C-alpha positions as CSV (number, residue, x, y, z in Angstrom):
1,X,182.9,88.5,33.8
2,X,182.0,86.5,30.7
3,X,180.7,83.6,32.8
4,X,179.2,85.9,35.4
5,X,176.8,87.4,32.8
6,X,175.6,83.9,31.8
7,X,175.1,83.0,35.4
8,X,172.9,86.0,36.0
9,X,170.8,85.0,33.0
10,X,170.5,81.5,34.3
11,X,169.2,82.5,37.7
12,X,166.8,85.1,36.3
13,X,165.3,82.7,33.7
14,X,165.3,79.4,35.6
15,X,162.2,80.2,37.7
16,X,160.3,81.6,34.7
17,X,158.7,78.3,33.9
18,X,157.3,78.1,37.4
19,X,156.0,81.7,37.3
20,X,154.3,80.9,33.9
21,X,152.5,78.0,35.6
22,X,151.3,80.3,38.4
23,X,150.2,83.0,35.9
24,X,148.2,80.5,33.9
25,X,145.8,80.1,36.9
26,X,144.2,83.5,35.9
27,X,145.7,84.6,32.6
28,X,145.7,83.2,29.0
29,X,149.1,82.5,27.3
30,X,148.9,85.7,25.1
31,X,147.9,87.9,28.1
32,X,150.9,86.5,30.1
33,X,153.2,87.4,27.2
34,X,151.8,90.9,27.0
35,X,151.8,91.7,30.7
36,X,155.3,90.2,31.2
37,X,156.6,92.5,28.4
38,X,154.7,95.5,29.6
39,X,155.9,95.3,33.2
40,X,159.5,94.9,32.0
41,X,159.1,97.8,29.4
42,X,158.1,100.2,32.2
43,X,161.1,99.3,34.3
44,X,163.6,99.5,31.4
45,X,162.0,102.8,30.3
46,X,162.6,104.5,33.7
47,X,166.1,103.0,33.9
48,X,166.9,104.6,30.6
49,X,165.5,107.9,31.9
50,X,167.6,107.6,35.0
51,X,170.7,107.0,33.0
52,X,169.8,109.9,30.7
53,X,169.7,107.7,27.6
54,X,167.8,109.5,24.7
55,X,165.8,106.7,23.2
56,X,164.7,108.8,20.3
57,X,168.2,108.9,18.9
58,X,167.8,105.2,17.9
59,X,164.4,105.3,16.1
60,X,166.1,105.1,12.6
61,X,166.9,101.5,13.5
62,X,163.4,100.6,14.6
63,X,163.0,97.8,12.1
64,X,165.9,95.9,13.5
65,X,164.5,96.2,17.1
66,X,161.0,95.2,16.0
67,X,162.3,92.1,14.2
68,X,164.3,91.2,17.3
69,X,161.3,91.7,19.5
70,X,159.3,89.2,17.5
71,X,162.2,86.7,17.3
72,X,163.0,86.5,21.0
73,X,159.8,87.7,22.8
74,X,156.6,88.1,20.8
75,X,156.4,84.7,19.1
76,X,158.3,82.6,21.6
77,X,156.3,83.9,24.5
78,X,153.1,82.7,22.9
79,X,154.5,79.3,21.9
80,X,156.1,78.6,25.4
81,X,153.0,79.8,27.3
82,X,150.7,77.6,25.2
83,X,153.1,74.7,25.6
84,X,153.2,75.0,29.4
85,X,149.5,74.2,29.4
86,X,150.4,70.8,27.9
87,X,153.8,69.8,29.2
88,X,155.7,70.1,32.5
89,X,158.0,73.1,33.3
90,X,161.0,70.8,33.6
91,X,160.4,69.3,30.2
92,X,160.1,72.8,28.8
93,X,163.5,73.7,30.2
94,X,165.0,70.5,28.8
95,X,163.8,71.1,25.3
96,X,164.9,74.7,25.3
97,X,168.4,73.3,25.9
98,X,168.5,72.8,22.2
99,X,169.0,76.5,21.7
100,X,172.8,76.4,21.9
101,X,173.0,73.6,19.4
102,X,170.6,75.3,17.0
103,X,172.6,78.5,17.4
104,X,175.7,76.6,16.5
105,X,174.1,75.0,13.4
106,X,172.6,78.3,12.0
107,X,175.7,80.4,12.7
108,X,177.2,79.9,9.2
109,X,174.0,81.5,7.8
110,X,174.8,84.7,9.7
111,X,178.6,84.5,9.9
112,X,179.9,82.6,6.9
113,X,183.5,83.5,7.7
114,X,183.3,82.5,11.4
115,X,185.0,79.2,12.2
116,X,184.0,77.0,15.1
117,X,186.6,74.6,16.3
118,X,185.8,70.8,16.4
119,X,186.6,70.9,20.1
120,X,183.9,73.5,20.8
121,X,181.4,71.5,18.8
122,X,182.3,68.3,20.7
123,X,181.7,70.1,24.1
124,X,178.4,71.5,22.9
125,X,177.1,68.0,21.9
126,X,178.4,66.5,25.1
127,X,176.5,69.1,27.1
128,X,173.3,68.3,25.2
129,X,173.9,64.6,25.8
130,X,174.0,65.5,29.5
131,X,170.5,67.1,29.0
132,X,169.2,63.9,27.4
133,X,170.5,61.9,30.4
134,X,168.8,64.3,32.8
135,X,165.6,63.6,30.9
136,X,165.8,59.8,31.0
137,X,163.6,59.7,34.1
138,X,160.9,61.5,32.1
139,X,161.2,59.0,29.2
140,X,161.1,56.0,31.5
141,X,158.0,57.3,33.3
142,X,156.2,58.2,30.1
143,X,155.9,61.9,30.9
144,X,156.7,63.0,27.3
145,X,153.3,62.4,25.8
146,X,152.1,65.6,24.3
147,X,153.5,66.0,20.8
148,X,152.0,69.4,20.2
149,X,153.5,70.9,23.4
150,X,156.9,69.5,22.4
151,X,156.6,70.9,18.9
152,X,155.7,74.3,20.2
153,X,158.8,74.4,22.4
154,X,161.1,73.2,19.6
155,X,159.7,75.9,17.4
156,X,160.4,78.5,20.1
157,X,164.0,77.2,20.4
158,X,164.5,77.9,16.7
159,X,163.3,81.5,17.2
160,X,165.5,82.0,20.3
161,X,168.6,80.7,18.4
162,X,167.9,83.0,15.5
163,X,167.4,85.9,17.9
164,X,170.8,85.4,19.5
165,X,172.6,85.3,16.1
166,X,170.6,88.3,14.8
167,X,171.5,90.3,17.9
168,X,175.2,89.5,17.5
169,X,175.2,90.6,13.8
170,X,172.9,93.6,13.9
171,X,172.6,95.0,17.4
172,X,176.0,94.9,19.0
173,X,176.6,98.6,18.4
174,X,173.7,99.7,20.4
175,X,173.6,100.2,24.2
176,X,172.1,97.1,25.9
177,X,169.3,99.1,27.5
178,X,168.3,100.6,24.2
179,X,168.1,97.2,22.5
180,X,166.1,95.9,25.5
181,X,163.6,98.8,25.5
182,X,162.8,98.6,21.8
183,X,162.6,94.8,21.9
184,X,160.1,95.0,24.7
185,X,158.2,97.8,23.1
186,X,157.8,95.7,19.9
187,X,156.6,92.8,22.0
188,X,154.1,94.9,23.9
189,X,152.6,96.4,20.7
190,X,152.5,93.0,19.0
191,X,150.6,91.2,21.8
192,X,148.8,94.1,23.4
193,X,145.9,94.7,21.0
194,X,144.7,91.1,21.1
195,X,145.3,90.7,24.9
196,X,143.5,93.9,25.8
197,X,140.6,93.8,23.3
198,X,139.8,90.1,23.1
199,X,141.0,88.7,26.4
200,X,140.6,91.7,28.9
201,X,143.0,90.0,31.4
202,X,141.7,92.0,34.4
203,X,138.0,91.7,33.6
204,X,137.8,88.7,36.0
205,X,139.2,88.3,39.5
206,X,142.9,87.5,39.5
207,X,144.2,85.0,42.0
208,X,147.1,86.0,44.3
209,X,149.4,83.3,42.9
210,X,148.8,84.6,39.3
211,X,149.5,88.1,40.5
212,X,152.8,87.0,42.1
213,X,153.6,84.9,39.0
214,X,153.1,87.7,36.4
215,X,154.9,90.3,38.5
216,X,157.9,88.0,39.0
217,X,157.9,87.2,35.3
218,X,158.0,90.9,34.4
219,X,160.6,92.0,36.9
220,X,162.9,89.0,37.7
221,X,162.6,87.0,34.4
222,X,162.4,89.9,31.9
223,X,163.3,93.4,33.0
224,X,166.5,92.4,35.0
225,X,168.0,90.0,32.4
226,X,167.0,91.9,29.3
227,X,170.0,94.3,29.5
228,X,172.4,91.6,30.6
229,X,171.4,89.5,27.6
230,X,172.6,92.1,25.2
231,X,175.8,92.7,27.2
232,X,176.5,89.0,27.0
233,X,175.9,89.0,23.3
234,X,178.3,91.9,22.9
235,X,181.1,90.4,25.0
236,X,180.6,86.7,24.6
237,X,178.8,86.2,21.3
238,X,175.7,84.2,20.6
239,X,177.1,80.7,21.1
240,X,178.4,81.3,24.6
241,X,175.4,83.3,25.7
242,X,173.1,80.5,24.6
243,X,174.8,78.2,27.0
244,X,172.5,79.5,29.7
245,X,169.8,77.2,28.2
246,X,171.9,74.2,29.0
247,X,172.3,75.1,32.7
248,X,168.7,76.3,33.3
249,X,167.2,72.7,33.6
250,X,169.7,71.9,36.3
251,X,169.0,75.0,38.3
252,X,165.3,74.4,37.8
253,X,165.7,71.0,39.4
254,X,167.7,72.5,42.3
255,X,165.0,75.1,42.9
256,X,162.4,72.3,42.9
257,X,164.4,70.4,45.4
258,X,164.8,73.4,47.7
259,X,161.4,75.0,47.5
260,X,159.1,72.1,46.4
261,X,160.7,69.2,48.2
262,X,161.4,67.4,45.0
263,X,164.2,64.8,44.8
264,X,167.1,64.9,42.4
265,X,167.4,61.7,40.5
266,X,170.6,59.9,39.6
267,X,170.1,60.9,36.0
268,X,169.9,64.6,36.9
269,X,173.1,64.4,39.0
270,X,175.1,62.6,36.2
271,X,173.7,64.8,33.4
272,X,174.3,67.9,35.4
273,X,178.0,67.1,35.9
274,X,178.3,66.5,32.1
275,X,176.7,69.9,31.3
276,X,178.7,71.9,33.9
277,X,182.0,70.3,32.8
278,X,181.2,71.0,29.1
279,X,180.3,74.6,29.8
280,X,183.6,75.0,31.8
281,X,185.6,73.5,28.9
282,X,183.9,75.8,26.3
283,X,184.7,78.8,28.5
284,X,188.3,77.6,29.1
285,X,189.0,76.9,25.4
286,X,187.6,80.4,24.5
287,X,189.8,82.0,27.1
288,X,192.9,80.2,25.6
289,X,192.0,81.4,22.1
290,X,191.7,85.0,23.3
291,X,195.0,84.9,25.1
292,X,196.7,83.5,21.9
293,X,195.3,86.4,19.9
294,X,196.5,88.9,22.4
């Protein structure tokens, strides 16, 4: 079940970079972030109603949800969307692979008493080495050329990592749908005023591919995984949940091969094996620790 939650997140988030590119045909980066969050917010709201969850019972903790919304949605959405105007979707996914390592590094700030084994740290770094190998083809062909785009993605990775740690420390006691709803509500309120007043996203004709892109972003890449993200944080912790960022570039490559006819290079194959093996070892070592404690 632990790995299953991460796999769901991987397959929901992997196409997001492609859908962002489609959405950019008609919408600005800020409007994309707003519309994505708003579509997901509506879906999560009616899901809460269907499950008879009283959202008003949790308003006393609104500050935590607002802060979380800015950490993992509001600010990163803007950064990633602007970055995708400058760099490729694959490079975006590669750079976000830093999230697990950043999460590992900042963990002592949130959990001073939590100890991470040297073995786990080794597998994390081996997985990231696999990501570097995957990206060697980009380096050789000179496709990493826009420093601003790279800087925007690296900054968003820091926000995502802090969001995972913050959720583990402060939001574990809440139902996953409640956390998802208020996180999306905070994002919608943060991005909405500027997007609606200054950009008016539907004032001009919207292309079909942008309509498909923004709808898929809201439903597949945001509404569906939002609840699973908090469930994974509760059951697996922030380190293990962040592993999805290591697998996403590989799945993105596979999707490109299947749907866009792109070839998978030798670097992608070797790096992919390293990443999957490292993720397996982290999961296996964690399982052994849990069994010993039991």
